[in-house]
PQR file with spaces between the fields and no chain letter, atoms N, CA, C, O and H, PARSE charges and radii, in Angstrom:
ATOM       1  N    MET     1     -83.965  -81.394  -22.700 -0.4000 1.5000
ATOM       2  CA   MET     1     -83.293  -82.326  -21.806 -0.0000 2.0000
ATOM       3  C    MET     1     -84.311  -83.002  -20.897  0.5500 1.7000
ATOM       4  O    MET     1     -85.178  -82.337  -20.329 -0.5500 1.4000
ATOM       5  N    ALA     2     -84.212  -84.284  -20.761 -0.4000 1.5000
ATOM       6  CA   ALA     2     -85.090  -85.035  -19.866 -0.0000 2.0000
ATOM       7  C    ALA     2     -84.655  -84.835  -18.422  0.5500 1.7000
ATOM       8  O    ALA     2     -83.504  -84.493  -18.148 -0.5500 1.4000
ATOM       9  H    ALA     2     -83.508  -84.824  -21.223  0.4000 1.0000
ATOM      10  N    TYR     3     -85.575  -85.048  -17.518 -0.4000 1.5000
ATOM      11  CA   TYR     3     -85.268  -84.981  -16.096 -0.0000 2.0000
ATOM      12  C    TYR     3     -84.845  -86.364  -15.620  0.5500 1.7000
ATOM      13  O    TYR     3     -85.220  -87.375  -16.214 -0.5500 1.4000
ATOM      14  H    TYR     3     -86.510  -85.326  -17.741  0.4000 1.0000
ATOM      15  N    VAL     4     -84.058  -86.404  -14.541 -0.4000 1.5000
ATOM      16  CA   VAL     4     -83.587  -87.655  -13.961 -0.0000 2.0000
ATOM      17  C    VAL     4     -83.810  -87.625  -12.455  0.5500 1.7000
ATOM      18  O    VAL     4     -83.880  -86.555  -11.850 -0.5500 1.4000
ATOM      19  H    VAL     4     -83.754  -85.583  -14.058  0.4000 1.0000
ATOM      20  N    ILE     5     -83.919  -88.797  -11.861 -0.4000 1.5000
ATOM      21  CA   ILE     5     -84.099  -88.929  -10.421 -0.0000 2.0000
ATOM      22  C    ILE     5     -82.821  -89.522   -9.842  0.5500 1.7000
ATOM      23  O    ILE     5     -82.362  -90.581  -10.270 -0.5500 1.4000
ATOM      24  H    ILE     5     -83.862  -89.666  -12.352  0.4000 1.0000
ATOM      25  N    SER     6     -82.252  -88.819   -8.860 -0.4000 1.5000
ATOM      26  CA   SER     6     -80.988  -89.264   -8.260 -0.0000 2.0000
ATOM      27  C    SER     6     -81.230  -90.347   -7.209  0.5500 1.7000
ATOM      28  O    SER     6     -82.370  -90.700   -6.908 -0.5500 1.4000
ATOM      29  H    SER     6     -82.625  -87.959   -8.512  0.4000 1.0000
ATOM      30  N    ASP     7     -80.141  -90.858   -6.667 -0.4000 1.5000
ATOM      31  CA   ASP     7     -80.216  -91.882   -5.630 -0.0000 2.0000
ATOM      32  C    ASP     7     -80.768  -91.330   -4.325  0.5500 1.7000
ATOM      33  O    ASP     7     -80.989  -92.095   -3.386 -0.5500 1.4000
ATOM      34  H    ASP     7     -79.215  -90.571   -6.912  0.4000 1.0000
ATOM      35  N    SER     8     -80.996  -90.020   -4.238 -0.4000 1.5000
ATOM      36  CA   SER     8     -81.586  -89.409   -3.047 -0.0000 2.0000
ATOM      37  C    SER     8     -83.078  -89.712   -2.943  0.5500 1.7000
ATOM      38  O    SER     8     -83.701  -89.415   -1.924 -0.5500 1.4000
ATOM      39  H    SER     8     -80.817  -89.398   -5.001  0.4000 1.0000
ATOM      40  N    CYS     9     -83.648  -90.295   -3.983 -0.4000 1.5000
ATOM      41  CA   CYS     9     -85.077  -90.632   -4.032 -0.0000 2.0000
ATOM      42  C    CYS     9     -85.467  -91.499   -2.834  0.5500 1.7000
ATOM      43  O    CYS     9     -84.792  -92.476   -2.512 -0.5500 1.4000
ATOM      44  H    CYS     9     -83.142  -90.536   -4.811  0.4000 1.0000
ATOM      45  N    ILE    10     -86.574  -91.121   -2.177 -0.4000 1.5000
ATOM      46  CA   ILE    10     -87.063  -91.887   -1.034 -0.0000 2.0000
ATOM      47  C    ILE    10     -88.273  -92.751   -1.410  0.5500 1.7000
ATOM      48  O    ILE    10     -88.942  -93.293   -0.530 -0.5500 1.4000
ATOM      49  H    ILE    10     -87.123  -90.327   -2.438  0.4000 1.0000
ATOM      50  N    SER    11     -88.553  -92.880   -2.693 -0.4000 1.5000
ATOM      51  CA   SER    11     -89.642  -93.714   -3.228 -0.0000 2.0000
ATOM      52  C    SER    11     -91.017  -93.372   -2.659  0.5500 1.7000
ATOM      53  O    SER    11     -91.812  -94.263   -2.358 -0.5500 1.4000
ATOM      54  H    SER    11     -88.009  -92.440   -3.408  0.4000 1.0000
ATOM      55  N    CYS    12     -91.290  -92.081   -2.515 -0.4000 1.5000
ATOM      56  CA   CYS    12     -92.584  -91.670   -1.968 -0.0000 2.0000
ATOM      57  C    CYS    12     -93.678  -91.645   -3.033  0.5500 1.7000
ATOM      58  O    CYS    12     -94.861  -91.741   -2.708 -0.5500 1.4000
ATOM      59  H    CYS    12     -90.644  -91.357   -2.759  0.4000 1.0000
ATOM      60  N    GLY    13     -93.287  -91.517   -4.307 -0.4000 1.5000
ATOM      61  CA   GLY    13     -94.257  -91.536   -5.396 -0.0000 2.0000
ATOM      62  C    GLY    13     -94.881  -90.201   -5.744  0.5500 1.7000
ATOM      63  O    GLY    13     -95.712  -90.134   -6.649 -0.5500 1.4000
ATOM      64  H    GLY    13     -92.325  -91.439   -4.571  0.4000 1.0000
ATOM      65  N    SER    14     -94.506  -89.137   -5.054 -0.4000 1.5000
ATOM      66  CA   SER    14     -95.076  -87.810   -5.333 -0.0000 2.0000
ATOM      67  C    SER    14     -94.866  -87.394   -6.781  0.5500 1.7000
ATOM      68  O    SER    14     -95.750  -86.794   -7.391 -0.5500 1.4000
ATOM      69  H    SER    14     -93.831  -89.192   -4.319  0.4000 1.0000
ATOM      70  N    CYS    15     -93.727  -87.703   -7.320 -0.4000 1.5000
ATOM      71  CA   CYS    15     -93.381  -87.284   -8.680 -0.0000 2.0000
ATOM      72  C    CYS    15     -94.258  -87.955   -9.733  0.5500 1.7000
ATOM      73  O    CYS    15     -94.642  -87.327  -10.719 -0.5500 1.4000
ATOM      74  H    CYS    15     -93.008  -88.191   -6.824  0.4000 1.0000
ATOM      75  N    ALA    16     -94.571  -89.226   -9.522 -0.4000 1.5000
ATOM      76  CA   ALA    16     -95.349  -89.974  -10.504 -0.0000 2.0000
ATOM      77  C    ALA    16     -96.714  -89.344  -10.715  0.5500 1.7000
ATOM      78  O    ALA    16     -97.193  -89.273  -11.847 -0.5500 1.4000
ATOM      79  H    ALA    16     -94.258  -89.736   -8.721  0.4000 1.0000
ATOM      80  N    GLY    17     -97.341  -88.890   -9.656 -0.4000 1.5000
ATOM      81  CA   GLY    17     -98.643  -88.258   -9.754 -0.0000 2.0000
ATOM      82  C    GLY    17     -98.594  -86.896  -10.409  0.5500 1.7000
ATOM      83  O    GLY    17     -99.602  -86.417  -10.928 -0.5500 1.4000
ATOM      84  H    GLY    17     -96.952  -88.947   -8.736  0.4000 1.0000
ATOM      85  N    GLY    18     -97.428  -86.265  -10.392 -0.4000 1.5000
ATOM      86  CA   GLY    18     -97.278  -84.938  -10.974 -0.0000 2.0000
ATOM      87  C    GLY    18     -96.871  -84.933  -12.430  0.5500 1.7000
ATOM      88  O    GLY    18     -96.801  -83.869  -13.045 -0.5500 1.4000
ATOM      89  H    GLY    18     -96.609  -86.654   -9.970  0.4000 1.0000
ATOM      90  N    CYS    19     -96.600  -86.099  -12.996 -0.4000 1.5000
ATOM      91  CA   CYS    19     -96.150  -86.170  -14.391 -0.0000 2.0000
ATOM      92  C    CYS    19     -97.348  -86.218  -15.344  0.5500 1.7000
ATOM      93  O    CYS    19     -98.144  -87.155  -15.291 -0.5500 1.4000
ATOM      94  H    CYS    19     -96.657  -86.963  -12.496  0.4000 1.0000
ATOM      95  N    PRO    20     -97.478  -85.210  -16.217 -0.5600 1.5000
ATOM      96  CA   PRO    20     -98.628  -85.164  -17.122  0.2800 2.0000
ATOM      97  C    PRO    20     -98.609  -86.206  -18.244  0.5500 1.7000
ATOM      98  O    PRO    20     -99.637  -86.447  -18.877 -0.5500 1.4000
ATOM      99  N    VAL    21     -97.457  -86.822  -18.494 -0.4000 1.5000
ATOM     100  CA   VAL    21     -97.363  -87.802  -19.580 -0.0000 2.0000
ATOM     101  C    VAL    21     -97.079  -89.223  -19.084  0.5500 1.7000
ATOM     102  O    VAL    21     -96.858  -90.127  -19.890 -0.5500 1.4000
ATOM     103  H    VAL    21     -96.622  -86.627  -17.980  0.4000 1.0000
ATOM     104  N    GLY    22     -97.085  -89.421  -17.780 -0.4000 1.5000
ATOM     105  CA   GLY    22     -96.879  -90.760  -17.228 -0.0000 2.0000
ATOM     106  C    GLY    22     -95.504  -91.336  -17.468  0.5500 1.7000
ATOM     107  O    GLY    22     -95.366  -92.543  -17.668 -0.5500 1.4000
ATOM     108  H    GLY    22     -97.265  -88.687  -17.125  0.4000 1.0000
ATOM     109  N    ALA    23     -94.482  -90.499  -17.454 -0.4000 1.5000
ATOM     110  CA   ALA    23     -93.119  -90.956  -17.737 -0.0000 2.0000
ATOM     111  C    ALA    23     -92.399  -91.512  -16.518  0.5500 1.7000
ATOM     112  O    ALA    23     -91.273  -91.995  -16.637 -0.5500 1.4000
ATOM     113  H    ALA    23     -94.593  -89.519  -17.292  0.4000 1.0000
ATOM     114  N    ILE    24     -93.029  -91.452  -15.346 -0.4000 1.5000
ATOM     115  CA   ILE    24     -92.363  -91.875  -14.115 -0.0000 2.0000
ATOM     116  C    ILE    24     -92.987  -93.157  -13.581  0.5500 1.7000
ATOM     117  O    ILE    24     -94.207  -93.282  -13.474 -0.5500 1.4000
ATOM     118  H    ILE    24     -93.943  -91.060  -15.249  0.4000 1.0000
ATOM     119  N    SER    25     -92.111  -94.111  -13.248 -0.4000 1.5000
ATOM     120  CA   SER    25     -92.576  -95.374  -12.699 -0.0000 2.0000
ATOM     121  C    SER    25     -91.618  -95.826  -11.602  0.5500 1.7000
ATOM     122  O    SER    25     -90.483  -95.358  -11.512 -0.5500 1.4000
ATOM     123  H    SER    25     -91.120  -94.009  -13.335  0.4000 1.0000
ATOM     124  N    GLU    26     -92.099  -96.743  -10.775 -0.4000 1.5000
ATOM     125  CA   GLU    26     -91.267  -97.253   -9.689 -0.0000 2.0000
ATOM     126  C    GLU    26     -90.240  -98.225  -10.249  0.5500 1.7000
ATOM     127  O    GLU    26     -90.577  -99.184  -10.943 -0.5500 1.4000
ATOM     128  H    GLU    26     -93.021  -97.124  -10.848  0.4000 1.0000
ATOM     129  N    GLY    27     -88.988  -97.957   -9.932 -0.4000 1.5000
ATOM     130  CA   GLY    27     -87.910  -98.816  -10.390 -0.0000 2.0000
ATOM     131  C    GLY    27     -87.351  -99.625   -9.240  0.5500 1.7000
ATOM     132  O    GLY    27     -88.039  -99.835   -8.241 -0.5500 1.4000
ATOM     133  H    GLY    27     -88.714  -97.178   -9.368  0.4000 1.0000
ATOM     134  N    ASP    28     -86.135 -100.077   -9.358 -0.4000 1.5000
ATOM     135  CA   ASP    28     -85.493 -100.888   -8.335 -0.0000 2.0000
ATOM     136  C    ASP    28     -84.897  -99.983   -7.256  0.5500 1.7000
ATOM     137  O    ASP    28     -83.776  -99.497   -7.403 -0.5500 1.4000
ATOM     138  H    ASP    28     -85.576  -99.906  -10.170  0.4000 1.0000
ATOM     139  N    GLY    29     -85.631  -99.761   -6.192 -0.4000 1.5000
ATOM     140  CA   GLY    29     -85.135  -98.952   -5.091 -0.0000 2.0000
ATOM     141  C    GLY    29     -85.421  -97.466   -5.190  0.5500 1.7000
ATOM     142  O    GLY    29     -85.245  -96.742   -4.209 -0.5500 1.4000
ATOM     143  H    GLY    29     -86.542 -100.156   -6.073  0.4000 1.0000
ATOM     144  N    LYS    30     -85.854  -96.995   -6.340 -0.4000 1.5000
ATOM     145  CA   LYS    30     -86.204  -95.594   -6.523 -0.0000 2.0000
ATOM     146  C    LYS    30     -87.089  -95.457   -7.752  0.5500 1.7000
ATOM     147  O    LYS    30     -87.208  -96.384   -8.554 -0.5500 1.4000
ATOM     148  H    LYS    30     -85.996  -97.583   -7.136  0.4000 1.0000
ATOM     149  N    PHE    31     -87.699  -94.304   -7.887 -0.4000 1.5000
ATOM     150  CA   PHE    31     -88.521  -94.063   -9.068 -0.0000 2.0000
ATOM     151  C    PHE    31     -87.620  -93.679  -10.240  0.5500 1.7000
ATOM     152  O    PHE    31     -86.513  -93.178  -10.039 -0.5500 1.4000
ATOM     153  H    PHE    31     -87.603  -93.551   -7.236  0.4000 1.0000
ATOM     154  N    GLU    32     -88.093  -93.912  -11.455 -0.4000 1.5000
ATOM     155  CA   GLU    32     -87.305  -93.635  -12.657 -0.0000 2.0000
ATOM     156  C    GLU    32     -88.146  -92.879  -13.668  0.5500 1.7000
ATOM     157  O    GLU    32     -89.365  -93.039  -13.722 -0.5500 1.4000
ATOM     158  H    GLU    32     -88.992  -94.318  -11.618  0.4000 1.0000
ATOM     159  N    ILE    33     -87.483  -92.052  -14.470 -0.4000 1.5000
ATOM     160  CA   ILE    33     -88.151  -91.284  -15.516 -0.0000 2.0000
ATOM     161  C    ILE    33     -87.732  -91.836  -16.871  0.5500 1.7000
ATOM     162  O    ILE    33     -86.539  -91.934  -17.157 -0.5500 1.4000
ATOM     163  H    ILE    33     -86.492  -91.922  -14.426  0.4000 1.0000
ATOM     164  N    ALA    34     -88.698  -92.196  -17.705 -0.4000 1.5000
ATOM     165  CA   ALA    34     -88.413  -92.693  -19.058 -0.0000 2.0000
ATOM     166  C    ALA    34     -88.018  -91.508  -19.926  0.5500 1.7000
ATOM     167  O    ALA    34     -88.860  -90.670  -20.249 -0.5500 1.4000
ATOM     168  H    ALA    34     -89.668  -92.116  -17.473  0.4000 1.0000
ATOM     169  N    SER    35     -86.763  -91.428  -20.300 -0.4000 1.5000
ATOM     170  CA   SER    35     -86.254  -90.271  -21.044 -0.0000 2.0000
ATOM     171  C    SER    35     -86.919  -90.102  -22.399  0.5500 1.7000
ATOM     172  O    SER    35     -87.011  -88.984  -22.907 -0.5500 1.4000
ATOM     173  H    SER    35     -86.079  -92.109  -20.037  0.4000 1.0000
ATOM     174  N    ASP    36     -87.383  -91.194  -22.991 -0.4000 1.5000
ATOM     175  CA   ASP    36     -88.033  -91.097  -24.290 -0.0000 2.0000
ATOM     176  C    ASP    36     -89.478  -90.605  -24.198  0.5500 1.7000
ATOM     177  O    ASP    36     -90.072  -90.226  -25.207 -0.5500 1.4000
ATOM     178  H    ASP    36     -87.308  -92.102  -22.579  0.4000 1.0000
ATOM     179  N    THR    37     -90.037  -90.611  -22.996 -0.4000 1.5000
ATOM     180  CA   THR    37     -91.398  -90.141  -22.774 -0.0000 2.0000
ATOM     181  C    THR    37     -91.430  -88.757  -22.140  0.5500 1.7000
ATOM     182  O    THR    37     -92.364  -87.991  -22.374 -0.5500 1.4000
ATOM     183  H    THR    37     -89.554  -90.918  -22.176  0.4000 1.0000
ATOM     184  N    CYS    38     -90.427  -88.431  -21.347 -0.4000 1.5000
ATOM     185  CA   CYS    38     -90.337  -87.151  -20.631 -0.0000 2.0000
ATOM     186  C    CYS    38     -90.385  -85.978  -21.608  0.5500 1.7000
ATOM     187  O    CYS    38     -89.684  -85.975  -22.620 -0.5500 1.4000
ATOM     188  H    CYS    38     -89.667  -89.053  -21.157  0.4000 1.0000
ATOM     189  N    ILE    39     -91.225  -84.974  -21.295 -0.4000 1.5000
ATOM     190  CA   ILE    39     -91.344  -83.788  -22.152 -0.0000 2.0000
ATOM     191  C    ILE    39     -90.624  -82.582  -21.553  0.5500 1.7000
ATOM     192  O    ILE    39     -90.793  -81.457  -22.023 -0.5500 1.4000
ATOM     193  H    ILE    39     -91.795  -84.977  -20.473  0.4000 1.0000
ATOM     194  N    SER    40     -89.827  -82.818  -20.521 -0.4000 1.5000
ATOM     195  CA   SER    40     -89.010  -81.783  -19.873 -0.0000 2.0000
ATOM     196  C    SER    40     -89.811  -80.602  -19.352  0.5500 1.7000
ATOM     197  O    SER    40     -89.357  -79.460  -19.426 -0.5500 1.4000
ATOM     198  H    SER    40     -89.690  -83.732  -20.140  0.4000 1.0000
ATOM     199  N    CYS    41     -91.002  -80.870  -18.825 -0.4000 1.5000
ATOM     200  CA   CYS    41     -91.839  -79.787  -18.315 -0.0000 2.0000
ATOM     201  C    CYS    41     -91.433  -79.349  -16.909  0.5500 1.7000
ATOM     202  O    CYS    41     -91.692  -78.211  -16.517 -0.5500 1.4000
ATOM     203  H    CYS    41     -91.370  -81.798  -18.765  0.4000 1.0000
ATOM     204  N    GLY    42     -90.796  -80.244  -16.145 -0.4000 1.5000
ATOM     205  CA   GLY    42     -90.345  -79.911  -14.801 -0.0000 2.0000
ATOM     206  C    GLY    42     -91.407  -80.041  -13.721  0.5500 1.7000
ATOM     207  O    GLY    42     -91.138  -79.725  -12.562 -0.5500 1.4000
ATOM     208  H    GLY    42     -90.585  -81.168  -16.463  0.4000 1.0000
ATOM     209  N    ALA    43     -92.597  -80.495  -14.064 -0.4000 1.5000
ATOM     210  CA   ALA    43     -93.669  -80.629  -13.075 -0.0000 2.0000
ATOM     211  C    ALA    43     -93.261  -81.559  -11.937  0.5500 1.7000
ATOM     212  O    ALA    43     -93.613  -81.312  -10.783 -0.5500 1.4000
ATOM     213  H    ALA    43     -92.816  -80.753  -15.005  0.4000 1.0000
ATOM     214  N    CYS    44     -92.542  -82.595  -12.236 -0.4000 1.5000
ATOM     215  CA   CYS    44     -92.135  -83.566  -11.225 -0.0000 2.0000
ATOM     216  C    CYS    44     -91.152  -82.977  -10.219  0.5500 1.7000
ATOM     217  O    CYS    44     -91.220  -83.290   -9.030 -0.5500 1.4000
ATOM     218  H    CYS    44     -92.256  -82.796  -13.173  0.4000 1.0000
ATOM     219  N    ALA    45     -90.255  -82.140  -10.681 -0.4000 1.5000
ATOM     220  CA   ALA    45     -89.231  -81.567   -9.813 -0.0000 2.0000
ATOM     221  C    ALA    45     -89.841  -80.770   -8.670  0.5500 1.7000
ATOM     222  O    ALA    45     -89.302  -80.759   -7.563 -0.5500 1.4000
ATOM     223  H    ALA    45     -90.200  -81.886  -11.647  0.4000 1.0000
ATOM     224  N    GLY    46     -90.948  -80.110   -8.925 -0.4000 1.5000
ATOM     225  CA   GLY    46     -91.606  -79.316   -7.899 -0.0000 2.0000
ATOM     226  C    GLY    46     -92.336  -80.140   -6.866  0.5500 1.7000
ATOM     227  O    GLY    46     -92.692  -79.626   -5.805 -0.5500 1.4000
ATOM     228  H    GLY    46     -91.387  -80.119   -9.824  0.4000 1.0000
ATOM     229  N    THR    47     -92.570  -81.418   -7.152 -0.4000 1.5000
ATOM     230  CA   THR    47     -93.300  -82.272   -6.217 -0.0000 2.0000
ATOM     231  C    THR    47     -92.402  -83.087   -5.320  0.5500 1.7000
ATOM     232  O    THR    47     -92.873  -83.644   -4.329 -0.5500 1.4000
ATOM     233  H    THR    47     -92.281  -81.837   -8.013  0.4000 1.0000
ATOM     234  N    CYS    48     -91.132  -83.176   -5.631 -0.4000 1.5000
ATOM     235  CA   CYS    48     -90.197  -84.017   -4.873 -0.0000 2.0000
ATOM     236  C    CYS    48     -89.820  -83.372   -3.532  0.5500 1.7000
ATOM     237  O    CYS    48     -89.241  -82.286   -3.515 -0.5500 1.4000
ATOM     238  H    CYS    48     -90.749  -82.723   -6.436  0.4000 1.0000
ATOM     239  N    PRO    49     -90.144  -84.029   -2.409 -0.5600 1.5000
ATOM     240  CA   PRO    49     -89.860  -83.430   -1.107  0.2800 2.0000
ATOM     241  C    PRO    49     -88.372  -83.415   -0.719  0.5500 1.7000
ATOM     242  O    PRO    49     -87.982  -82.710    0.211 -0.5500 1.4000
ATOM     243  N    VAL    50     -87.543  -84.192   -1.430 -0.4000 1.5000
ATOM     244  CA   VAL    50     -86.123  -84.244   -1.090 -0.0000 2.0000
ATOM     245  C    VAL    50     -85.236  -83.661   -2.195  0.5500 1.7000
ATOM     246  O    VAL    50     -84.011  -83.730   -2.099 -0.5500 1.4000
ATOM     247  H    VAL    50     -87.860  -84.766   -2.186  0.4000 1.0000
ATOM     248  N    GLY    51     -85.829  -83.100   -3.221 -0.4000 1.5000
ATOM     249  CA   GLY    51     -85.052  -82.480   -4.300 -0.0000 2.0000
ATOM     250  C    GLY    51     -84.223  -83.451   -5.106  0.5500 1.7000
ATOM     251  O    GLY    51     -83.132  -83.108   -5.561 -0.5500 1.4000
ATOM     252  H    GLY    51     -86.825  -83.044   -3.299  0.4000 1.0000
ATOM     253  N    ALA    52     -84.729  -84.668   -5.292 -0.4000 1.5000
ATOM     254  CA   ALA    52     -83.967  -85.701   -5.996 -0.0000 2.0000
ATOM     255  C    ALA    52     -84.094  -85.631   -7.516  0.5500 1.7000
ATOM     256  O    ALA    52     -83.465  -86.420   -8.220 -0.5500 1.4000
ATOM     257  H    ALA    52     -85.616  -84.947   -4.922  0.4000 1.0000
ATOM     258  N    ILE    53     -84.899  -84.698   -8.034 -0.4000 1.5000
ATOM     259  CA   ILE    53     -85.132  -84.635   -9.472 -0.0000 2.0000
ATOM     260  C    ILE    53     -84.476  -83.387  -10.050  0.5500 1.7000
ATOM     261  O    ILE    53     -84.663  -82.277   -9.553 -0.5500 1.4000
ATOM     262  H    ILE    53     -85.411  -84.057   -7.461  0.4000 1.0000
ATOM     263  N    SER    54     -83.705  -83.598  -11.111 -0.4000 1.5000
ATOM     264  CA   SER    54     -83.026  -82.481  -11.770 -0.0000 2.0000
ATOM     265  C    SER    54     -82.978  -82.705  -13.271  0.5500 1.7000
ATOM     266  O    SER    54     -83.183  -83.818  -13.754 -0.5500 1.4000
ATOM     267  H    SER    54     -83.554  -84.500  -11.515  0.4000 1.0000
ATOM     268  N    GLU    55     -82.705  -81.637  -13.996 -0.4000 1.5000
ATOM     269  CA   GLU    55     -82.601  -81.737  -15.440 -0.0000 2.0000
ATOM     270  C    GLU    55     -81.283  -82.387  -15.800  0.5500 1.7000
ATOM     271  O    GLU    55     -80.241  -82.034  -15.248 -0.5500 1.4000
ATOM     272  H    GLU    55     -82.538  -80.733  -13.603  0.4000 1.0000
ATOM     273  N    GLU    56     -81.320  -83.330  -16.716 -0.4000 1.5000
ATOM     274  CA   GLU    56     -80.125  -84.069  -17.137 -0.0000 2.0000
ATOM     275  C    GLU    56     -79.161  -83.198  -17.892  0.5500 1.7000
ATOM     276  O    GLU    56     -78.105  -83.668  -18.315 -0.5500 1.4000
ATOM     277  H    GLU    56     -82.166  -83.617  -17.165  0.4000 1.0000
């Protein structure tokens, strides 16, 4: 299962730096995870200061 970023995202960018495959990019108002690139490692979830990232 790919990870997703909820609307709680504060666009700090912490998650993007923690993604080993570069699946996270800045979207419209929040960061987004490309589900076709995400390897479901969960590295991004541990970097989010507001807990906006969860497994889909």
